[in-house]
N, C-alpha and C positions, 0 to 999 in steps of 0.2 A: 415386778421383780425379775421376771425372765428377761425383759428388755434391758434392765440395769445390768444384769449379770452379763448379757451379751455385749453390751457397750464396754464394760470393764475388760472382759476377755479380749475384745478387739483392740483396745488401747494398749493392753499388756503385750499382745502379739505384735502389733505394729511397732511398739517401742523397741522390742527385741530385734526386729528386722532393721529398723532405721538406724539404731545406735550400734551397728555391727562393726564400724570402723573407729579407729582411734583419731579423734579430732584435736586432742589436747596438745598444747605447745606453749612456748614462751617467745616473747620478743626480746632479743639480747642487744646490749649496747656495745659489746666487744666479743671477739672470738674466744678470748681466754675463759669467758664464763661458762663455756660448754661443759667443762669438767664438773662444776657444781650444779649447774642447771639441769644436767642430764638426769640427776637423782630425783629432781622434781618432775620432769617431763615424763619419765617412764616409771614413776612410782606406782605402787599398788598393782603390779602385774602388767603394767603398760608396756608396749613395745613399738618401736618406730614412731614415736611422737615427733613433733615439729619444732623448728626453731627458725625465726625470721631474724636476719642480721643485714646491716647495710655495708656495701662495699663502695669506697670512694676511689676516684681515679688517681689520687695521690697515695694510695695504700695498696698498690698492686705488688705486694711482696709474695713470690711464689711459695717460699717456705712457710710463711705464716698461713696462707690460705690452704695449702695442701695439708698442713698439720690440722687445720680446723676440719677439713673434710675427712681426714683419716680418723679423727676423734669422733665425728659424727657417725662414721662407719663402725667404729669400736663401741660406741654407746647406743647405736641403733636410733639415730636422730636423722629425720629428713630435713635438710636445710632449704630455706626460701631466701634467696638472695635479692635484696632490692639495690639496684644500681643508682649511683649518685655521682655528682661532680665534686666540687670543693666549695667551701665557704668563701665568700668575698664580702667582707664587712658583715652586714646583717642579712645578706641574701645568699642564695646558692647560685653558683655560676651556671649560666645557660650552656647546656652541653653542645659542643661542636660535633660534627659528623666524625671527625677523627677520634674524639673521645669515645664515641659509641664503638667505632672499629677496634679501638684498643681494649675496651672492656669485653667485647665479644671474643676477640682472640685470646685474652688472658683467661677468661672463664672456661673456654673450650680446651685450654691447655692443661687443666686440672683433671685429676681422677676423682669424679664425684662418687658419693657413696651409693647412689641409686641410679637407675636407668633414666627415669624422668628427672630433669634438672630444672628446678623451678626458679624463674626470674620475674621480678617485679620491675616494670618500666617506671622509674622515677617515683615522685611522691607529691600528693596533694597539690597538683599543678594549678588548682584554682585559687592558690595563694600566690600573690606576686613575688613574695619572698623566696618561694621555691623555684622561681624561673627568672632569676636576675633582677628582681624588683618589680616586675610588671607581668601580669597575666597575658599570655600570648598564645591562644588556643591554635592559631594557624601554624605557628612555629613548632608547638608541642605536637600537634597532629602529624606534621610531616616528619619530624625526627623520631617520634616513637614508632610510627608506622615503618620507617626505615630500620629502626632498631629490631623490631619484631621479625621483619622479613630477614634481616641480616643474621640473627640468631638462628632462625629456622633453616636458612640456606647453609649455614656453617655446620649445624648439627641438628638433625630432626628430633633428637632426644630433649632439646630445650623445650620447656613447658612454660609458655609466656603468659604472665598475669598482667592485667590492665593496671594502669596507675590508679591507686586508691585516691579517692577525693574526700575532701572535708564536706560531709553532707549537711553541715550546719552553716557553711559559708554564705554570707549575703551577696546580693548582686550589687557590688560597689566597685566597678572597674575604675582604674586599672589594678588596684590592690586585691580585689576579690571578685570571684564570679561564682554564681550559684551552681550547684552540681547539675541541676536540670538543664541549664543553659550550656554548661560544658558539653554534656552528652549530645545536645542538639546541634551544637556548632561543630563538634568533631565529625559527626555523621553527615552534616551538610558539606563539610570540606572534603571528606573522604568516605563515601558510603560503604567502602570495602575495608574500613578500618579494623573491624573485628575478625577479618579473614584469618589472620595469623595470631590471634589472641585465643588462648586455650582455657582461661579461667578468669574470674572476676576477683580482684583484690578489693576488699572493702574495709573501710574504717567505721564500723557500726558501733559508734559510741552512744552512751545514754545522755544525749543532749536535750535541751540546751544547758550549758554550764556543767556538764558531766554529773548531773544529780538526778537523772531520770530513774525510772523504776524498771526492773527486769520485765514486768508485764506490759510496759508501754509498747505501742506499735507505731509503725509509720516511719517517715524519712529520718527523723531525728532520734531514733530509738536503737536498741541493740538489734532490731530487725530491719535496720535501714537497708541492708543488702537486698531484701525482698522488694523494697520500693525501687531500687536500682534495676533489678531484673524486670520488674513490671514496666518501668519506664523504657528500658531498651527494647522490650517486645513491642510497645506502642510505636516506637521509632523505627520498627522494621527489622530489628535484629532477631532473627529466628533461631540462632544458634543456642544450644543448651550449654550454659556456662556454669561449671562447678564453682563454688564460692570458697574463697580463702579470706577469713577475717584476720588480717595481719596486724591490726591495731584495734583495741577495745579496752574496756575496763573503767573502773571508778577510781578517781584520785581520793586519797584519804587525808584527813586533816593533819596527821602526823607528818612531820618533815623538818627541814632546817628551821622554818618558823611555822608555828601552828596556824592552820587556815580553817577557821571554824565553819565556814559555809560548806565545806566538804563533810562526808560521813566519816565515822571512825573506821579503823581497820576491821573492827568486829562486823560492822555493817557491810563494808565493801567486799569482804571475803564471802559473806553470806550471799550477797547479790551476785557475785561471780559464780558461786556454786549454782544458784538458781538459773543464771544465764546459760551455763554450760549444760545443764540438764535440758533446757529449752532447745539450745542449738543442736544437741545430740539427736533430737527427734526429726531433724530436717536432713534428708538424704542428700540435698544439694550442697551442704556444708562439708568440706573435706578437712579443713584445719582452722583452728582458732589460736592465735598467739597474742595473749593479752600484753599490753604495754605497761610497764617494762620491768624486767626482772631485777636489774642492778643498775640504778641511777640515783644514788642517794644525795646527789648534789642538785642545786638549782639548775635549770628550771623544772626538772621532772622528778624531783624528790618525792612529790605527793603521789606519784604513780608507782614508785619503786616498791618492789616486794621485799627489799632488803633495807634495813635501817642504817643509821649513821655508822654503826660499828660493823657493818657488813653482815649482820645476822638477819635471818628471816623474821618478819613480824609474826609473833606467836600465833595470831589469829589466822595467818595464811597456811598454817600447818593443816588446816581443815581441807585445803585444796590438794595438798600432797596426799592426804588420806582418802581422797575420792578414788573409788575403783576406776581403773583405766582399761581401755580396750587394747587390741593388738592389730597393728597393720602388718602387711606382708608385701612390701614394695618389691618390684622386679629389680634384679641386679644383673649386670652383664658378667658372665663368667668367661674368662679368656685365659689362655695359657700359651707359653713359648717353650719350645724345646731347647734345653741347654746341652744335654748329652745323653747318649745311650751307651751303656756299657754291657757288652756280651762277650763270651769267650772268643778267642781268636780262632780256635779250632772247634768245629761243630760237626759231630757225626750224626747221620740220619738215625731216627728212631731212639734217640737218647734225650732224656729231659735235662735241661740246663736252667741255671738261675741267671737272671740279669737284673739290671737296674736302670731306671730312666730318671733323669733330673729335669723337672719342669719349673718354670718361673710362673708365679701368679701375676698375670698382666691385666686382670679384670677388676671388678668392683667388689665381688664377694670375698668372704673369708672362708678359705677351705677349712673344713672341720666343724664349723657352726652347722652347716648342712652337708650331707653326704655328697662328696665330689668324686665321681667315678667316670672313667673313660672306657668305652667299649672297644675291644680289639678290632683291628681292621688289618687283616693279614691275607697273604696268598693262600690258596686252597691247601697247600701242603704244610702249612704251619698251624699248630695249635698253641694258644697262649692264654693267659689269664687276664681279666680286667684289672685295671689299676684304680685303687680307691684311696681316698684320704682316711686318716685315722682321727682320733679325738684331738690331736695336736693342731693348734690353729696356725694357718699359713696366711699371712696378710699380703695384699697386693705389694709386689716388689720383692717378696721373699721367695726362696727356692725350696723345693720339696723332693726328696729321693723316694721313688716308688720301686718296690721290689716286685719281680714277676717271674713266672716259670714259662718255659717254652720248649716245644719239640718240633724239629723238622722231620716230617714223615716222608717216607718213600712212596711216591705215586707213579705208577707205571705210565710211561709216555708223556709225563709233564715236562714241558719245555719252556714254559713262560717264566717270567721274573718271580724270584722268591723274595718276599719282603715281609716286614713286621711293622705294625703301627697301631695307634690308638686315636680314637676321636677324629679331630680334623688335622692331626699332624701329618707331615709328609712321610711318604713311605721310606723306611730304612731297609736298603737292599742287602741281601745275604747271597753270596755267589759260591758256585762250586769252584773247586780248584781246577778241575778239568771237566769236560763235557760228560764223561762217563764216571766221574768220581762220586763217591758217597760222602765226601768230606767237604764242608762249607767253611767260609770265613766271611766276616763283615766286609762289604765292598768299600774299601778305601785303599789308598796307596800304601803298599807293603813297606816300601822304604820309609815313608813318613811314620808308619807305625813303629818300626824298628828304631828309627831316630828319636822318636818321642820316648821310647823305653830307655834308651841310653841316657837322654837328658834327665829323665826322672831319677835314674840310678845315680848320676853324678851329683845332682842337686841334693839328694839325700845324704851322699858322702860328705 
């Protein structure tokens, strides 16, 4: 009895430790779905869940993608972006190096919601259809290695995930190549391939035929990622790779046409719940984005969480009702000085009010978390710190901060008098004369007077 109690206690304790991060997410077919999907991803107290979405080289509209990232920021979703080319007939076009350069430049031009910017290099390249109609591991290895290096050199915050493979693909070249042989060939061609890879993207489906059981193990199960990690270690890859299961799930028989060899939504939703509970126990897994939230047309209608009417299949409400964890991803906080307003005449030993206008140029939303800048002044100035209030300030928006300050008289102080906060440049305040006790902001007096006249006449 004591041994059983100890075992149960150990399992409960480990479960609490291992399931501390939020792995829950969804695979989206379009950026517009983020509004509706966010309510699923971060349901039941979840925060900063995940969303995988594909970006194609013919869909590089900056407004569309910046809106998507801004919505991810607003809804607290961490995006995982899979890069792709365009369809050519029944195949995906083989990427050119110029395509890769264009994708890197475009994705680096966007303001992402988190510091780590997750990128997947292409998709299931052991299918010929994904690489121009013919599996070409040499070409894939060279171009994906180039892409990973290019992303990293452009911005060290890019977090590069390997191309997820079809773990059930047979060895039938040139249309298919087994996952084991892909990994062997990649490392034979370039032993340093994983140097710029930060994580493993895995399509751990319940194969064969998508009708496996959550308790199945091995290459063709929902634990296929573990088979991949074990194989890579045998092949000499000693790097510890966190796992991102960016596609998985069970197709249901409900769809445009009923497909009775699949399970019902009652079973598939229950299997997904069991799978998520199992994945949550593995600290190597950082994200799981089941395929696919909204694709109620063929050929993926049997995977879709939404039905033909655009409504959630009722049984999938159980997944929304699952308790979720909370992530706390790092965000870059940046700001830019727009203007400082202080009185034109400043006497020593008198307290004055001023205001500073800052632009939010970072990733975080001021007001969600306390944003404060510590004063950085000359020894003869005392001022207050500036802090955000509960009003939200999004990237690109401006905020007026009020402050108090006093210029104190210090005997024999001859150095520069200035006021500033955080990493802002010093704003100098000068005496009118060397012996004067009266100060003014250091700027062209004529310009100040001219601006005053301009303001007066504009108001008139």
